[in-house]
C-alpha positions in Angstrom: 29.0 -14.2 3.4 27.3 -11.5 1.3 24.0 -13.5 1.2 24.3 -14.1 5.0 24.6 -10.4 5.7 21.7 -9.7 3.4 19.5 -12.4 5.1 20.4 -10.9 8.5 19.4 -7.3 7.5 16.0 -8.7 6.1 15.4 -10.5 9.4 16.1 -7.4 11.4 13.8 -5.4 9.2 11.1 -8.0 9.7 11.7 -8.0 13.5 11.7 -4.2 14.0 8.9 -3.5 11.6 6.7 -6.3 13.2 7.4 -4.7 16.6 6.3 -1.3 15.2 3.1 -2.7 13.7 2.2 -4.5 16.9 2.7 -1.3 18.7 0.7 0.6 16.2 -2.3 -1.8 16.4 -2.1 -1.7 20.3 -2.3 2.1 20.2 -5.1 2.1 17.5 -2.8 3.9 15.1 -2.3 1.4 12.4 -4.9 2.8 9.9 -2.9 6.0 9.1 -0.3 7.1 6.5 2.6 6.2 8.7 1.0 2.8 9.6 0.7 1.9 5.8 4.4 2.9 5.4 5.5 0.6 8.1 3.5 -2.3 6.8 5.0 -1.4 3.3 8.4 -1.6 5.0 7.7 -5.0 6.6 6.9 -6.3 3.1 9.3 -4.5 0.8 12.3 -4.2 3.0 11.9 -7.4 5.1 9.7 -10.2 3.6 10.5 -9.4 -0.1 14.3 -9.3 0.4 14.0 -12.6 2.6 12.2 -14.4 -0.2 14.8 -13.1 -2.7 17.7 -14.7 -0.9 15.9 -18.0 0.3 14.6 -18.9 -3.2 17.3 -18.1 -5.6 16.1 -20.6 -8.2 13.0 -18.6 -8.6 15.0 -15.7 -10.0 17.2 -17.4 -12.5 15.7 -15.4 -15.2 16.8 -12.1 -13.9 18.4 -9.8 -16.5 21.3 -8.9 -14.0 22.9 -11.8 -12.1 21.1 -12.5 -8.7 24.2 -12.5 -6.7 25.5 -9.3 -8.1 22.2 -7.6 -7.2 22.5 -8.8 -3.7 26.1 -7.6 -3.6 25.5 -4.1 -4.9 22.4 -3.8 -2.6 24.1 -4.7 0.5 25.7 -1.4 1.6 22.6 0.8 0.9 20.3 -1.8 2.3 22.2 -1.8 5.6 22.3 2.0 5.7 18.6 2.2 5.2 18.1 -0.2 8.3 20.1 2.4 10.3 17.7 5.1 9.2 14.7 2.8 10.0 16.1 2.2 13.5 15.9 5.9 14.2 12.2 5.9 13.0 11.6 2.7 15.1 13.0 4.3 18.4 11.1 7.4 17.8 7.8 5.6 17.5 8.1 2.8 20.0 9.4 4.9 22.7 7.1 7.8 22.3 3.3 8.1 22.7 2.6 10.3 19.7 0.3 9.2 16.9 -3.0 10.1 15.3 -5.5 7.6 16.8 -8.0 7.4 14.1 -9.5 4.4 16.0 -11.0 7.0 18.3 -13.4 7.7 15.5 -14.9 4.2 15.5 -17.9 4.8 17.6 -19.0 7.7 15.4 -18.7 5.4 12.3 -21.8 3.5 13.5 -23.7 6.7 12.7 -22.8 6.7 9.1 -26.0 6.2 7.1 -26.5 3.3 4.6 -27.0 5.9 1.8 -23.5 7.4 2.5 -22.1 3.9 2.3 -23.8 3.0 -0.9 -22.9 6.3 -2.5 -19.2 5.7 -1.8 -19.5 2.1 -2.8 -20.9 3.3 -6.2 -18.2 5.8 -6.6 -15.6 3.0 -6.0 -17.2 0.8 -8.7 -17.0 3.8 -11.1 -13.4 4.1 -10.2 -12.8 0.4 -11.0 -14.6 0.7 -14.3 -12.6 3.8 -15.3 -9.4 2.1 -14.5 -10.4 -1.0 -16.7 -11.1 1.4 -19.4 -7.8 3.4 -18.9 -9.7 6.7 -18.4 -7.6 7.1 -15.3 -4.4 7.7 -17.3 -5.2 11.3 -18.3 -4.5 14.3 -16.0 -7.9 14.7 -14.5 -8.5 11.0 -14.7 -6.4 10.6 -11.5 -9.6 11.3 -9.6 -10.8 7.8 -10.7 -7.8 6.2 -9.0 -9.0 8.0 -5.7 -12.5 6.6 -6.3 -11.1 3.2 -6.6 -9.4 3.6 -3.3 -12.8 4.0 -1.6 -13.8 0.4 -2.0 -11.3 -0.9 0.5 -12.3 1.3 3.4 -15.9 0.6 2.6 -15.3 -3.1 2.9 -13.7 -2.6 6.4 -16.6 -0.3 7.5 -19.1 -2.8 6.2 -17.5 -5.7 8.3 -17.3 -3.3 11.3 -20.9 -2.2 11.1 -22.1 -5.7 10.7 -21.2 -6.3 14.3 -24.2 -4.0 15.1 -26.4 -6.8 14.0 -29.1 -4.6 12.6 -30.8 -5.7 9.3 -29.5 -2.6 7.5 -26.0 -3.1 8.6 -26.0 -6.9 7.6 -27.6 -6.1 4.3 -25.1 -3.4 3.5 -22.2 -5.8 4.5 -23.6 -8.4 2.3 -23.8 -6.1 -0.7 -20.5 -4.3 -0.3 -18.3 -7.3 0.8 -20.1 -9.6 -1.6 -19.9 -7.3 -4.5 -16.1 -6.4 -4.1 -15.4 -10.1 -3.1 -17.0 -11.3 -6.5 -15.1 -8.6 -8.4 -11.8 -9.6 -6.8 -12.5 -13.3 -7.5 -13.2 -12.6 -11.3 -10.5 -10.0 -11.9 -7.0 -10.8 -13.0 -5.5 -8.1 -10.7 -3.7 -9.9 -8.0 -3.4 -6.8 -5.9 -7.2 -6.4 -5.7 -7.6 -9.7 -4.1 -4.8 -9.0 -1.7 -6.1 -5.6 -0.7 -9.6 -7.0 -0.4 -8.3 -9.5 2.2 -6.4 -6.9 4.0 -9.6 -4.7 4.2 -11.5 -7.7 5.6 -8.8 -8.1 8.4 -9.0 -4.4 9.2 -12.8 -4.6 9.6 -12.3 -7.4 12.1 -9.8 -5.5 14.0 -12.1 -2.5 14.2 -14.8 -4.6 15.9 -12.6 -5.4 18.9 -10.4 -3.7 21.4 -6.7 -4.8 21.2 -6.0 -8.3 22.3 -2.4 -9.6 21.7 -3.5 -13.1 20.9 -6.2 -11.9 18.6 -3.6 -9.8 16.7 -1.2 -12.7 16.5 -3.8 -15.2 15.4 -5.1 -12.9 12.6 -1.5 -12.2 11.4 -0.8 -16.0 11.4 -4.0 -16.8 9.5 -3.3 -13.9 7.0 0.1 -15.5 6.1 -1.5 -18.9 5.9 -4.3 -17.6 3.6 -1.6 -15.8 1.3 0.4 -19.1 1.0 -2.8 -21.1 0.2 -4.4 -18.6 -2.1 -1.6 -17.0 -4.1 -0.9 -19.9 -6.5 -4.6 -19.6 -7.5 -4.2 -15.9 -8.0 -1.0 -16.5 -10.2 -2.7 -19.1 -12.3 -5.9 -16.9 -12.7 -3.7 -14.1 -14.1 -1.8 -16.4 -16.4 -4.8 -18.6 -17.6 -7.2 -15.6 -17.8 -10.3 -17.8 -17.1 -13.7 -16.5 -18.3 -16.7 -17.3 -16.1 -17.1 -18.9 -12.8 -16.9 -22.4 -14.1 -13.3 -21.8 -15.5 -12.3 -19.8 -12.4 -13.3 -22.7 -10.0 -11.4 -25.1 -12.3 -8.3 -22.9 -12.0 -8.8 -23.0 -8.3 -8.9 -26.7 -8.2 -5.8 -26.8 -10.4 -3.9 -24.5 -7.9 -4.8 -26.9 -5.0 -2.8 -29.7 -6.7 0.4 -28.0 -5.7 2.3 -29.5 -2.8 3.5 -27.1 0.0 7.0 -27.5 -1.2 5.9 -26.1 -4.5 3.5 -23.5 -3.1 6.0 -21.7 -1.0 8.3 -20.6 -3.8 5.3 -19.5 -6.0 4.0 -17.5 -3.1 7.1 -15.8 -2.0 8.8 -15.4 -5.4 6.1 -12.8 -6.1 7.2 -10.8 -3.0 10.8 -11.2 -4.0 10.1 -9.8 -7.5 7.3 -7.3 -7.1 7.6 -6.3 -3.4 11.3 -6.0 -2.9 12.8 -2.5 -2.2 16.3 -4.0 -1.7 16.3 -5.6 -5.1 15.3 -2.3 -6.6 18.2 -0.6 -4.7 20.5 -3.3 -6.2 19.4 -2.5 -9.8 19.8 1.3 -9.1 23.2 0.7 -7.7 24.2 -1.5 -10.6 22.9 1.0 -13.1 24.9 3.8 -11.4 28.1 1.7 -11.3 27.7 0.7 -14.9 27.0 4.2 -16.2 23.5 3.3 -17.5 22.0 6.0 -15.2 23.5 9.0 -13.5 23.1 10.4 -10.0 20.1 12.7 -10.1 21.1 15.1 -7.2 17.5 15.6 -6.1 15.9 16.1 -9.5 13.1 13.7 -8.6 12.0 15.9 -5.7 12.0 18.9 -7.9 9.8 17.0 -10.3 7.4 16.1 -7.4 6.7 19.7 -6.9 6.5 20.5 -10.7 4.0 17.6 -11.1 1.4 19.4 -9.0 1.2 22.3 -11.6 -2.0 21.8 -13.6 -1.6 21.0 -17.2 -4.0 23.7 -18.1 -1.5 26.2 -16.7 1.6 24.3 -18.2 0.3 22.7 -21.5 3.8 21.4 -22.4 4.4 19.9 -19.0 6.6 16.7 -19.3 5.2 13.4 -18.1 7.3 12.8 -15.0 5.4 9.5 -14.2 6.5 8.2 -17.6 10.1 8.8 -16.9 9.9 7.1 -13.4 7.5 4.2 -14.1 8.3 3.3 -17.8 11.7 4.5 -18.9 13.8 4.0 -15.7 12.8 0.3 -15.0 13.7 -0.7 -18.7 17.0 1.3 -18.6 18.2 -0.5 -15.4 16.9 -3.9 -16.4 14.0 -4.3 -14.1 11.8 -4.7 -17.1 12.6 -5.8 -20.5 12.8 -3.4 -23.4 10.4 -5.5 -25.4 7.6 -5.1 -22.6 5.5 -2.2 -23.9 2.6 -2.7 -21.4 4.0 -2.9 -17.8 4.3 0.3 -15.8 6.3 -0.4 -12.7 8.7 2.1 -11.1 10.9 1.8 -8.1 10.1 2.5 -4.4 11.1 5.4 -2.1 14.2 3.8 -0.9 15.6 3.1 -4.4 14.5 6.5 -5.6 16.3 8.1 -2.7 19.4 6.2 -3.6 19.2 7.3 -7.3 19.0 10.8 -6.3 21.5 11.4 -3.6 23.3 8.1 -3.0 23.1 5.4 -0.4 24.3 7.5 2.7 21.3 9.8 2.1 19.1 6.9 3.3 20.2 7.2 6.9 18.6 10.6 7.0 15.8 10.3 4.5 14.1 7.3 6.1 13.5 8.7 9.5 12.6 12.1 8.0 10.0 10.4 5.8 8.3 8.6 8.7 8.3 11.9 10.7 6.6 13.8 7.8 4.0 11.1 7.4 3.3 11.1 11.1 2.9 14.8 11.0 0.3 14.6 8.1 -1.6 12.0 10.2 -1.8 14.4 13.1 -2.9 17.2 10.8 -5.7 15.1 9.4 -7.0 14.1 12.9 -7.0 17.7 14.1 -8.7 19.0 11.0 -12.2 20.4 10.7 -13.5 17.3 8.8 -16.4 15.2 10.1 -15.5 11.9 11.7 -16.5 9.8 8.7 -14.3 12.1 6.4 -11.4 11.8 8.8 -11.6 8.2 8.9 -12.1 7.7 5.1 -9.1 10.0 4.4 -6.9 8.2 6.9 -7.9 4.8 5.4 -7.2 6.0 1.7 -3.8 7.4 2.9 -3.1 4.1 4.6 -3.7 2.1 1.3 -1.7 4.7 -0.7 1.3 4.4 1.6 1.0 0.6 1.7 1.5 0.6 -2.2 3.6 3.6 -2.4 6.1 3.7 -5.3 7.8 7.0 -6.1 7.0 10.4 -4.7 5.8 12.0 -7.9 2.9 9.6 -8.2 2.4 9.3 -4.4 2.2 13.1 -3.7 -0.2 13.5 -6.6 -2.4 10.8 -5.3 -2.5 12.2 -1.7 -3.4 15.6 -3.1 -6.3 14.4 -5.2 -7.5 12.2 -2.2 -7.5 15.1 0.0 -9.3 17.2 -2.5 -12.0 14.5 -3.1 -12.7 13.9 0.5 -12.8 17.7 1.3 -15.4 18.3 -1.5 -17.6 15.7 0.0 -17.2 17.1 3.4 -17.8 20.7 2.3 -20.7 20.1 -0.1 -22.4 16.8 0.6 -21.9 15.9 4.2 -24.6 18.2 5.6 -27.1 17.1 2.9 -26.5 13.3 3.5 -26.2 13.3 7.2 -29.2 15.7 7.6 -27.2 18.1 9.8 -24.2 20.5 9.8 -20.6 19.1 9.6 -19.3 18.3 13.0 -15.9 19.6 14.1 -14.3 16.8 16.0 -11.1 18.0 17.4 -10.4 14.8 19.2 -7.5 14.3 21.5 -4.6 12.5 20.0 -4.5 10.4 23.2 -8.0 9.0 22.9 -8.2 5.4 23.2 -10.4 2.9 21.2 -14.1 3.8 21.4 
């Protein structure tokens, strides 16, 4: 009975979140902070929990019994759905939203030099992350630079529809460069985000069409099921050179569909599963391993913004959330000294103020994200800066973990894009920054 209720909640999440995402695509609002959070909700509160209950054999190695996690997560999981329904009704039955798609026609005016500059910045960000330079205080800026590569891929695909030589060459360089890096990198997330950026670029080239949207969604799921075993093998085998990578790909194609599905969806059930994280938090609270925080995490979110130069002895709040907590509650083993993986927003809220807080926290979070989107659209940034900022915020909320890390990244992203807009835009575009106070009701250009 518990498994059936858990399964039902996951299916309801998938249904409601899919409906919201369809509405956001139709309105041209999906590339936004709130759009990323809804897509995150579809995956982490819908698809991930569904995989967790449908493929129990894939989770036999859990440090806490699989059934106990589902049982302890059930009540807060259901309460979070009530909160999401409030956000669902507020969005679907209102016409509010920051329509960043209204900037699309202005994006064709972005110079090739601007695109190559941000592409180079993105490559610098990737190199810095590989060298772990990003782990220092100011090093956070390299995480922002890394984010630039995904909007640039989407923009390159979008501009390729212009069919000019410069646009086609730019698309080949940017898409080919990031595509090659995602192929040779062991980061599974890089390949998945690269695929998402390609799909977004295709969406940008066309006005909303229901069948096109549905077709791209189905093809995306089919691509994931087909490719993920390769990404998993590539990470575990660590091939060096294209010859070994293609050999790994051929090996992944030997899997039957019956074996391919558990591999693909067990990853979502483990790594993209907010309900599982809630279950671990609830189990830790009941066993006395951790204590209710009474909002301490939200206080830390504010304190994290204080520069270390002003507070030399500032604690590492990210260390406590992303390293110590998952080992305390059993999400990660105590003998794993490398992995840094915290819990998501829903589990963090449960840890702070208990499961009933989710009914109020979830809709409040979506409202706040929507308000930030509207503020970005009505800001004095130029069209490209608005679109770039909105796209980076989309990818941040798509991958959002805890608020300490997320708010820090949002702040740094706004700072970096604002510096570009203030000091570089006029020079690179050959003119003064344009104040585009576009109507929030503007349609696709």
